C-alpha positions as CSV (number, residue, x, y, z in Angstrom):
1,M,4.0,0.9,-40.8
2,G,5.5,3.5,-38.5
3,Y,5.2,3.8,-34.7
4,D,2.9,5.9,-32.6
5,L,5.8,6.5,-30.2
6,K,9.5,5.8,-30.5
7,I,12.0,5.9,-27.6
8,V,15.4,6.5,-29.0
9,G,18.9,5.7,-27.7
10,G,18.1,4.7,-24.1
11,F,19.7,2.0,-21.9
12,I,17.0,-0.7,-22.0
13,V,16.5,-2.7,-18.8
14,D,13.6,-5.0,-19.6
15,G,12.5,-6.0,-16.1
16,T,13.6,-9.7,-16.3
17,G,17.0,-9.1,-14.5
18,S,18.9,-9.6,-17.8
19,P,21.8,-7.1,-18.5
20,G,20.7,-3.8,-19.9
21,Y,21.6,-2.7,-23.4
22,A,21.5,0.4,-25.6
23,G,18.7,0.5,-28.2
24,D,15.4,1.9,-29.4
25,I,11.8,0.9,-28.6
26,G,8.9,1.2,-31.1
27,I,5.3,1.4,-29.8
28,R,2.1,1.1,-31.8
29,D,-1.5,0.6,-30.8
30,G,-0.5,0.6,-27.1
31,K,2.0,-2.3,-27.4
32,V,5.8,-2.7,-27.9
33,V,6.3,-3.7,-31.5
34,A,10.1,-3.2,-31.7
35,M,13.0,-3.4,-29.3
36,G,16.7,-2.8,-29.8
37,Q,16.3,-1.8,-33.5
38,A,13.3,0.3,-34.3
39,P,14.0,1.7,-37.8
40,A,10.6,3.1,-38.8
41,G,9.5,6.6,-38.2
42,A,7.1,7.7,-35.5
43,R,4.5,10.4,-34.8
44,T,6.2,11.2,-31.5
45,A,9.8,10.5,-30.5
46,I,11.5,10.7,-27.1
47,D,15.2,11.1,-27.0
48,A,16.3,8.8,-24.1
49,R,20.1,9.0,-24.6
50,G,21.9,8.9,-21.3
51,Q,18.8,7.6,-19.6
52,V,17.3,4.2,-18.5
53,V,14.3,2.8,-20.2
54,A,12.4,0.3,-18.0
55,P,9.0,-1.2,-17.5
56,G,6.5,0.8,-15.5
57,V,6.6,0.0,-11.8
58,V,4.0,-2.5,-10.4
59,D,2.9,-1.6,-6.9
60,I,1.2,-4.6,-5.3
61,H,0.2,-3.0,-2.0
62,T,-2.0,0.1,-2.2
63,H,-5.3,1.3,-0.8
64,Y,-6.6,3.5,-3.6
65,D,-10.0,1.7,-3.5
66,A,-12.0,4.9,-2.7
67,Q,-9.6,7.6,-3.9
68,L,-9.6,6.3,-7.5
69,L,-13.3,7.2,-7.7
70,W,-12.6,10.9,-7.3
71,D,-8.9,11.0,-8.3
72,R,-8.6,9.2,-11.5
73,N,-4.9,10.0,-11.6
74,L,-4.2,8.0,-8.4
75,S,-1.7,10.6,-7.3
76,I,1.0,10.4,-6.3
77,S,2.0,7.0,-7.6
78,P,2.5,7.9,-11.3
79,W,4.8,10.7,-10.2
80,H,7.2,7.9,-9.1
81,G,6.9,5.8,-12.2
82,V,4.1,3.5,-11.0
83,T,1.9,2.3,-13.9
84,T,0.0,-0.6,-12.2
85,V,-1.4,-0.8,-8.7
86,V,-3.2,-3.5,-6.7
87,V,-6.0,-2.2,-4.4
88,G,-8.0,-4.1,-1.8
89,N,-5.0,-5.1,0.4
90,C,-5.2,-6.2,4.0
91,G,-8.8,-7.3,3.5
92,F,-10.1,-3.7,3.1
93,G,-12.1,-2.2,0.4
94,I,-15.5,-0.5,-0.3
95,A,-17.2,-3.4,-2.1
96,P,-19.4,-5.3,-1.6
97,T,-21.1,-2.8,0.7
98,R,-24.9,-2.4,1.3
99,K,-26.1,1.2,1.3
100,E,-27.0,1.0,5.0
101,H,-23.4,-0.1,5.9
102,R,-21.5,2.7,4.0
103,G,-21.0,4.7,7.2
104,L,-19.5,1.6,9.0
105,I,-17.1,0.8,6.2
106,L,-15.9,4.4,5.9
107,R,-15.4,4.7,9.7
108,T,-13.5,1.4,9.5
109,L,-11.2,2.8,6.9
110,E,-10.8,6.0,8.9
111,N,-9.4,4.1,11.9
112,V,-7.5,1.3,10.3
113,E,-6.0,3.0,7.3
114,G,-5.8,6.5,8.5
115,M,-8.3,7.9,5.9
116,S,-10.2,11.0,6.7
117,V,-14.0,10.3,6.8
118,K,-14.6,13.9,5.7
119,A,-12.5,13.3,2.6
120,L,-14.1,9.9,2.0
121,E,-17.7,11.2,2.3
122,A,-17.0,14.3,0.2
123,G,-15.1,12.3,-2.5
124,L,-17.6,9.4,-2.8
125,G,-20.8,11.5,-2.4
126,D,-24.2,10.1,-1.7
127,E,-24.6,7.9,-4.7
128,W,-21.7,5.4,-5.0
129,G,-23.2,3.7,-8.1
130,F,-22.5,0.2,-6.8
131,E,-23.2,-2.3,-4.1
132,T,-21.7,-5.6,-5.2
133,F,-18.1,-6.3,-6.1
134,P,-18.8,-6.8,-9.8
135,E,-20.6,-3.5,-9.9
136,Y,-17.6,-1.8,-8.3
137,L,-15.3,-3.2,-11.0
138,D,-17.7,-1.9,-13.6
139,V,-17.8,1.6,-12.1
140,V,-14.0,1.7,-11.9
141,E,-13.7,0.5,-15.5
142,K,-16.3,3.0,-16.8
143,K,-14.7,6.0,-14.9
144,G,-11.3,5.2,-16.2
145,T,-7.9,5.6,-14.5
146,L,-4.6,7.1,-15.5
147,I,-2.7,3.9,-14.7
148,N,-3.7,0.3,-14.6
149,V,-5.6,-1.1,-11.6
150,A,-6.1,-4.7,-10.3
151,V,-8.5,-5.3,-7.4
152,L,-8.4,-7.8,-4.6
153,L,-11.7,-8.7,-2.9
154,G,-11.3,-7.8,0.8
155,H,-12.5,-10.0,3.7
156,T,-13.7,-7.0,5.8
157,P,-16.4,-5.7,3.3
158,L,-17.2,-9.4,2.4
159,R,-17.9,-10.2,6.1
160,L,-19.8,-7.0,6.7
161,Y,-22.0,-7.7,3.7
162,A,-22.7,-11.2,4.9
163,L,-23.0,-10.7,8.7
164,G,-23.9,-7.0,9.0
165,P,-22.6,-5.2,12.1
166,E,-22.3,-8.5,13.9
167,S,-19.2,-9.1,11.7
168,T,-17.1,-7.3,14.4
169,E,-18.5,-9.4,17.2
170,R,-18.6,-13.1,16.3
171,A,-17.6,-16.0,14.2
172,A,-19.6,-16.7,11.1
173,R,-22.2,-19.5,10.9
174,P,-21.7,-22.2,8.2
175,E,-24.4,-20.7,6.0
176,E,-22.7,-17.3,6.2
177,V,-19.3,-18.8,5.3
178,G,-21.0,-20.4,2.3
179,H,-22.5,-17.0,1.4
180,M,-19.0,-15.4,1.5
181,K,-17.5,-18.2,-0.5
182,S,-20.2,-17.7,-3.2
183,L,-19.5,-14.0,-3.2
184,M,-15.8,-14.7,-3.6
185,R,-16.6,-17.0,-6.6
186,E,-18.7,-14.2,-8.1
187,G,-15.9,-11.7,-7.6
188,L,-13.4,-14.0,-9.3
189,E,-15.7,-14.5,-12.2
190,A,-16.0,-10.7,-12.5
191,G,-12.2,-10.4,-12.6
192,A,-11.0,-10.0,-9.0
193,L,-7.2,-10.4,-8.7
194,G,-7.7,-12.5,-5.6
195,Y,-8.6,-12.5,-1.9
196,A,-7.2,-10.4,0.9
197,T,-7.6,-10.8,4.7
198,S,-6.0,-9.7,8.0
199,K,-5.6,-10.8,11.6
200,S,-3.3,-8.0,12.5
201,P,-3.9,-6.7,16.1
202,T,-3.2,-3.2,14.9
203,H,-6.2,-3.3,12.6
204,V,-8.8,-1.7,14.9
205,G,-11.9,-0.3,13.3
206,Y,-14.7,2.0,14.3
207,E,-15.5,2.4,18.0
208,G,-12.3,0.5,18.8
209,R,-13.8,-2.8,17.4
210,P,-11.6,-5.3,15.7
211,V,-12.0,-5.1,11.9
212,P,-14.4,-7.9,10.7
213,S,-11.7,-10.2,9.3
214,R,-10.2,-10.5,12.8
215,L,-13.3,-12.2,14.1
216,A,-13.0,-14.9,11.4
217,A,-12.0,-18.4,12.5
218,F,-9.2,-19.8,10.4
219,S,-11.6,-22.4,9.0
220,E,-13.6,-19.5,7.5
221,I,-10.5,-17.9,5.9
222,R,-9.5,-21.3,4.5
223,E,-12.9,-22.1,3.1
224,I,-13.1,-18.7,1.3
225,A,-9.6,-19.3,0.0
226,S,-10.6,-22.7,-1.4
227,A,-12.8,-20.8,-3.9
228,L,-9.6,-19.6,-5.6
229,G,-8.4,-23.2,-5.9
230,E,-11.8,-24.2,-7.5
231,A,-11.5,-21.3,-9.9
232,G,-7.8,-22.0,-10.6
233,E,-6.9,-18.4,-10.4
234,G,-6.1,-15.5,-8.0
235,V,-3.6,-14.6,-5.3
236,I,-4.1,-14.5,-1.5
237,Q,-2.8,-11.5,0.3
238,A,-2.8,-11.7,4.1
239,T,-1.7,-9.4,6.9
240,V,0.1,-11.3,9.6
241,G,-1.3,-11.8,13.1
242,K,-1.1,-14.2,16.0
243,E,-3.7,-16.6,14.4
244,L,-2.6,-16.0,10.9
245,S,1.1,-16.7,10.4
246,F,3.5,-19.2,8.7
247,D,1.6,-22.4,9.4
248,E,-1.7,-20.8,8.2
249,F,0.0,-19.3,5.1
250,A,1.2,-22.7,4.1
251,E,-2.2,-24.2,4.6
252,L,-3.8,-21.5,2.5
253,N,-1.4,-22.2,-0.3
254,R,-2.1,-25.9,0.1
255,V,-5.9,-25.7,0.0
256,S,-6.0,-23.2,-2.9
257,G,-2.9,-24.0,-4.9
258,R,-2.5,-20.2,-5.3
259,H,0.4,-17.9,-4.3
260,V,0.1,-16.4,-0.8
261,S,1.8,-13.0,-0.1
262,W,1.9,-11.7,3.4
263,T,2.4,-8.3,4.9
264,A,5.0,-7.5,6.2
265,L,8.5,-8.7,7.0
266,L,10.0,-5.6,8.5
267,G,13.4,-4.8,10.0
268,G,13.7,-3.8,13.6
269,G,10.3,-4.9,14.8
270,G,9.1,-1.7,16.4
271,V,5.4,-1.7,17.3
272,L,4.7,-4.4,14.6
273,N,7.2,-6.9,16.0
274,V,6.3,-10.6,15.4
275,G,9.8,-12.0,15.9
276,S,13.1,-10.9,14.5
277,A,13.5,-10.2,10.9
278,A,16.2,-12.9,10.6
279,E,13.9,-15.5,12.2
280,Q,11.0,-14.6,9.9
281,L,13.3,-14.7,6.9
282,A,14.6,-18.1,7.8
283,R,11.1,-19.4,8.3
284,S,10.0,-18.0,4.9
285,N,12.9,-19.7,3.1
286,E,12.0,-23.0,4.9
287,L,8.5,-22.8,3.6
288,Q,9.6,-22.1,0.0
289,S,12.2,-24.9,0.2
290,A,9.3,-27.3,1.3
291,G,7.4,-26.3,-1.8
292,Y,5.0,-23.7,-0.4
293,A,4.4,-20.6,-2.6
294,V,4.4,-18.2,0.3
295,F,6.1,-14.8,-0.3
296,P,6.7,-12.2,2.4
297,Q,6.4,-8.6,1.4
298,V,9.2,-6.3,2.3
299,T,9.8,-2.6,1.9
300,C,12.9,-0.6,1.1
301,S,12.0,2.5,3.2
302,P,12.1,3.2,6.9
303,L,8.5,3.0,8.3
304,N,7.9,6.3,10.0
305,F,4.4,7.3,11.2
306,E,3.4,10.9,11.7
307,F,0.3,11.1,13.9
308,R,-1.8,13.2,16.2
309,F,-3.6,11.9,19.3
310,D,-7.0,12.5,17.7
311,Q,-6.1,9.4,15.6
312,P,-3.7,7.4,17.7
313,F,-3.4,4.5,15.2
314,L,-0.2,3.1,16.7
315,F,-1.7,2.7,20.2
316,Q,-5.3,1.7,19.4
317,S,-4.7,-2.0,20.0
318,M,-3.6,-1.3,23.6
319,P,-6.4,-2.1,26.1
320,V,-5.8,1.2,27.8
321,F,-6.9,2.9,24.6
322,A,-10.3,1.1,24.4
323,P,-12.2,4.1,25.8
324,V,-10.3,6.5,23.5
325,N,-11.3,4.5,20.5
326,K,-15.0,5.0,21.3
327,S,-14.7,8.7,22.2
328,D,-15.4,11.9,20.3
329,H,-13.0,14.8,20.2
330,A,-14.1,16.3,23.5
331,E,-14.1,13.0,25.3
332,K,-10.6,12.3,24.0
333,L,-9.4,15.6,25.6
334,K,-10.9,14.6,28.9
335,L,-9.3,11.1,28.8
336,Y,-5.9,12.5,27.9
337,A,-6.0,14.8,31.0
338,D,-7.1,12.0,33.3
339,N,-4.3,10.8,35.6
340,S,-5.5,7.2,35.7
341,F,-5.5,7.0,31.9
342,R,-2.0,8.5,31.9
343,A,-0.7,6.0,34.4
344,G,-2.2,3.1,32.4
345,F,-0.6,4.5,29.2
346,R,2.8,4.8,30.8
347,D,2.5,1.3,32.2
348,A,1.6,-0.1,28.8
349,M,4.6,1.4,27.1
350,R,7.1,-1.5,27.3
351,G,9.1,-3.6,24.9
352,P,9.2,-2.8,21.2
353,I,6.7,0.1,21.5
354,L,8.8,1.7,24.2
355,N,11.9,1.4,22.1
356,A,10.1,3.1,19.2
357,W,8.7,5.8,21.5
358,D,12.2,6.7,22.7
359,K,13.0,7.7,19.2
360,A,9.8,9.7,18.7
361,V,10.1,13.4,17.6
362,I,7.8,16.3,17.8
363,A,7.0,17.0,14.2
364,Y,4.7,20.1,14.8
365,F,3.5,22.0,17.9
366,P,2.0,25.4,17.0
367,D,2.8,27.2,20.2
368,R,6.5,26.4,20.3
369,P,8.0,26.0,16.8
370,E,11.4,25.5,18.4
371,F,10.2,22.0,19.5
372,A,10.0,20.8,15.9
373,E,12.2,17.8,15.1
374,R,13.3,17.4,18.6
375,L,13.0,14.1,20.5
376,V,10.1,14.0,22.8
377,R,12.2,12.5,25.6
378,D,14.8,15.3,25.3
379,V,12.2,18.1,25.6
380,A,10.5,16.2,28.5
381,A,13.9,15.9,30.3
382,E,14.4,19.7,30.0
383,L,11.0,20.4,31.3
384,G,11.3,17.8,34.1
385,C,8.4,15.6,33.2
386,N,7.6,12.2,31.7
387,S,7.6,12.0,27.9
388,I,4.1,10.5,27.8
389,D,2.8,13.3,29.9
390,L,4.5,15.8,27.8
391,A,3.0,14.4,24.6
392,L,-0.5,14.5,26.0
393,D,0.0,18.0,27.5
394,L,1.1,19.3,24.1
395,S,-1.8,17.6,22.4
396,I,-4.3,19.0,24.8
397,Q,-2.8,22.5,24.6
398,S,-3.1,22.4,20.8
399,D,-6.6,20.9,20.7
400,L,-5.0,17.6,19.4
401,Q,-3.2,19.4,16.5
402,T,0.3,18.5,17.7
403,R,2.0,15.9,15.5
404,F,4.6,13.3,16.5
405,R,6.7,11.1,14.3
406,L,7.5,7.6,15.4
407,P,10.0,5.1,13.7
408,V,8.0,1.9,13.6
409,A,10.4,-0.4,11.7
410,N,13.1,-0.7,9.0
411,A,15.4,1.9,10.6
412,D,18.5,-0.4,10.4
413,E,19.6,-0.3,6.7
414,D,21.8,-3.4,7.2
415,E,18.8,-5.3,8.2
416,V,16.7,-3.9,5.3
417,A,19.5,-4.8,2.9
418,A,19.3,-8.5,3.9
419,L,15.6,-8.5,3.3
420,L,15.9,-6.8,-0.1
421,R,18.7,-9.2,-1.2
422,D,16.8,-12.4,-0.2
423,S,15.3,-14.3,-3.1
424,C,12.2,-15.4,-1.2
425,T,10.8,-11.9,-0.7
426,V,8.7,-9.5,-2.8
427,L,8.8,-5.7,-2.7
428,G,5.5,-4.3,-1.5
429,L,3.8,-2.3,1.4
430,S,3.8,1.2,-0.2
431,D,0.3,1.6,1.4
432,A,-0.3,4.3,-1.2
433,G,-3.7,5.9,-0.6
434,A,-3.7,5.0,3.1
435,H,-2.4,6.8,6.2
436,A,-2.3,9.9,4.0
437,S,-1.7,12.4,6.8
438,Q,0.6,10.0,8.7
439,L,3.1,8.7,6.1
440,C,4.0,8.6,2.4
441,D,5.7,5.5,1.0
442,A,4.2,5.8,-2.5
443,C,7.7,7.0,-3.4
444,F,9.3,3.6,-2.7
445,S,10.3,3.1,-6.3
446,T,12.4,6.2,-6.6
447,H,13.8,5.6,-3.1
448,L,14.9,2.1,-4.1
449,L,16.6,3.2,-7.3
450,G,18.2,6.3,-5.7
451,R,19.2,5.0,-2.3
452,W,19.8,1.3,-2.8
453,V,21.2,1.3,-6.3
454,R,23.0,4.5,-6.8
455,E,24.0,5.5,-3.3
456,K,24.5,2.2,-1.4
457,R,25.1,-0.1,-4.4
458,V,23.3,-2.9,-2.5
459,L,21.4,-3.8,-5.7
460,T,22.3,-3.6,-9.4
461,L,20.1,-1.5,-11.6
462,E,18.8,-4.6,-13.3
463,E,18.1,-6.4,-10.0
464,A,16.2,-3.4,-8.7
465,V,14.1,-2.9,-11.8
466,R,13.1,-6.6,-11.7
467,M,12.1,-6.1,-8.0
468,L,9.9,-3.2,-9.1
469,T,8.3,-4.8,-12.1
470,S,8.3,-8.5,-13.2
471,R,8.8,-9.9,-9.7
472,P,5.7,-8.4,-8.1
473,A,3.7,-9.1,-11.3
474,E,4.7,-12.8,-11.2
475,V,3.9,-13.2,-7.5
476,F,0.5,-11.6,-7.9
477,G,-0.5,-13.2,-11.1
478,I,-0.5,-10.0,-13.2
479,K,0.0,-11.6,-16.5
480,D,0.7,-8.7,-18.9
481,R,2.8,-6.2,-17.0
482,G,6.3,-5.9,-15.6
483,R,8.4,-6.6,-18.7
484,L,9.4,-4.8,-21.8
485,A,9.1,-7.3,-24.7
486,V,7.6,-7.3,-28.2
487,G,3.9,-7.9,-27.9
488,M,3.6,-6.6,-24.3
489,P,1.6,-3.5,-23.3
490,A,3.8,-0.5,-23.5
491,D,4.1,0.6,-19.8
492,V,7.4,2.5,-19.7
493,L,9.4,4.5,-17.3
494,I,12.3,6.7,-18.5
495,F,14.7,8.1,-15.9
496,D,18.2,9.5,-15.3
497,A,19.9,7.0,-12.9
498,E,22.2,9.7,-11.6
499,T,19.5,12.1,-10.4
500,L,16.5,9.9,-9.7
501,G,15.1,10.2,-6.2
502,A,12.3,11.2,-3.9
503,S,12.0,14.5,-2.2
504,S,11.4,15.1,1.5
505,L,7.8,14.9,2.5
506,R,5.6,17.9,2.4
507,R,2.0,18.4,3.7
508,V,-0.7,19.6,1.3
509,Y,-4.4,20.1,1.7
510,D,-5.7,18.8,-1.6
511,L,-8.0,15.9,-0.6
512,P,-11.8,16.4,-0.8
513,A,-13.2,18.7,1.9
514,G,-9.7,20.3,2.1
515,E,-8.2,17.4,4.1
516,D,-4.5,17.0,4.3
517,R,-1.9,14.4,3.2
518,L,1.8,14.0,3.0
519,I,3.4,13.8,-0.5
520,S,6.8,13.4,-2.0
521,D,8.0,14.7,-5.4
522,A,10.1,12.7,-7.8
523,S,13.3,13.9,-9.5
524,G,15.0,12.4,-12.5
525,I,12.0,11.0,-14.2
526,S,11.7,12.3,-17.8
527,A,8.7,10.3,-19.0
528,V,6.0,7.8,-17.9
529,V,4.0,5.9,-20.5
530,V,0.9,3.8,-19.9
531,N,-0.4,1.5,-22.6
532,G,1.5,3.4,-25.2
533,T,0.2,6.9,-24.1
534,L,2.6,9.5,-22.6
535,I,1.1,10.5,-19.2
536,R,4.0,12.4,-17.5
537,R,6.8,14.4,-19.1
538,N,9.5,16.0,-16.9
539,G,7.4,15.8,-13.8
540,V,4.2,17.2,-15.3
541,D,0.9,15.5,-16.2
542,V,0.3,15.8,-19.9
543,L,-3.3,14.5,-20.1
544,G,-6.3,16.6,-19.1
545,A,-8.3,15.7,-16.1
546,E,-11.4,15.0,-18.2
547,G,-11.9,12.5,-21.0
548,R,-10.5,9.1,-21.7
549,L,-7.5,7.9,-19.8
550,P,-5.1,5.1,-20.8
551,G,-5.1,2.9,-17.7
552,R,-6.9,-0.4,-17.8
553,L,-8.8,-2.4,-15.3
554,L,-6.8,-5.7,-15.1
555,R,-9.6,-8.3,-14.7
556,H,-8.2,-11.7,-14.0
557,G,-4.7,-10.1,-13.9
558,A,-4.7,-8.8,-17.4
559,A,-6.3,-6.2,-19.7
560,A,-9.2,-7.5,-21.7
């Protein structure tokens, strides 16, 4: 028998870290059936001479939970070679959600993940088609996606479902914890990849309330996690906070017997500082040496947030911003003009957040385009005012349309290199689908291969491909992705190692309701294949928007 698709003459890097080699790949019925030598003919052939042939990228940290219901292509991840994504990270998601709580869950996503409520409401419509988590999985599977999707069951919707609006106000009662654990069992039986939660102080929901998972006692988090141990499957993803750190991660691994991956070990600290990167890395290695399967997520990109003061995500956890978080647009304008608020804001700017603010730039101010890309502090010095006052003045003058860009973490590449090289870490935190108007790290894969392999030579090609493919798949229990091998599903990325890269960010207005987002284009990718089907060729989608798509819902970490 011949092949449906044959990739000829490429340099095969199989995702395991083994040395690459020249050869062909034969694909039939969605799977790799020949590697190295593929002598039979094929209906379609791709000439990959002079290019790398690798497994499709596995992105373990995305927030496409809502977007995939209106954007089955999950753009822009496939542009950058991603063929599998994990959604539901940080304990967020849209299922289970009772109909009467839909507004609450969407406003939570607006605040904590920088998602536009207008886009969410327009994209999801009035009839979601699901309430429970198993129903959500069924809807995702029926709609179909361009790439593969695995879903974590998030603690925030779980808690809102069990406690209602009080989930943002109090600890759960024993019977409510039992209810959540039973819902977790139900989700695992339906095919959830695992359980996600957060205690991050930056996770502030609607009206400035802490997101529901932040109100959970650790005993609640541990009891829900024990459902994974009883089921003998699943991964735990946790976002670090004061009451959820190394000791708690070790306990979650102990009580469940499952991998724990936490977000995020970042260089430089910035506004997310929880100890130096070196200290966190040393502690992570200590835990793994002691036998705990706890894996910190790192990212290869500088973490830069572009924001406006109508959604001041980076400052929302400050007490001085409590009234801002509860205010509408007009009330925000009044608060920002108030001298007592300004004094409190200036006083709160100290330590890591002040260090980050000193590097903030004006990304966009409509009245004075010459301010663009200049440091806020430099413009303030020229005008003889405080940089905080200047930022608020510009924001008020533009009706909160002025944008600022702040370097949160990972600005020191030497520090980032140490994180990438360390064997205890796993590459994650693209946040694709979240903070769409504020940042875009969905291009992390092309950035890693272009910057850290070709330009800086910090990683070998084989090491970097493994970090993008089999390593995250192994940590998250994704059983049938991340490697090129005979019998494996044919998710393939073909690229030119000399030209691969990610473009500068650009702002587009293509979300539902005409809302905006930042995107990055990829260069050097000649083909992306999902389950044996060519989905991208030379930077262009080759499948129509309607009809059957090749991506699979990975229940229990694998396609059925």
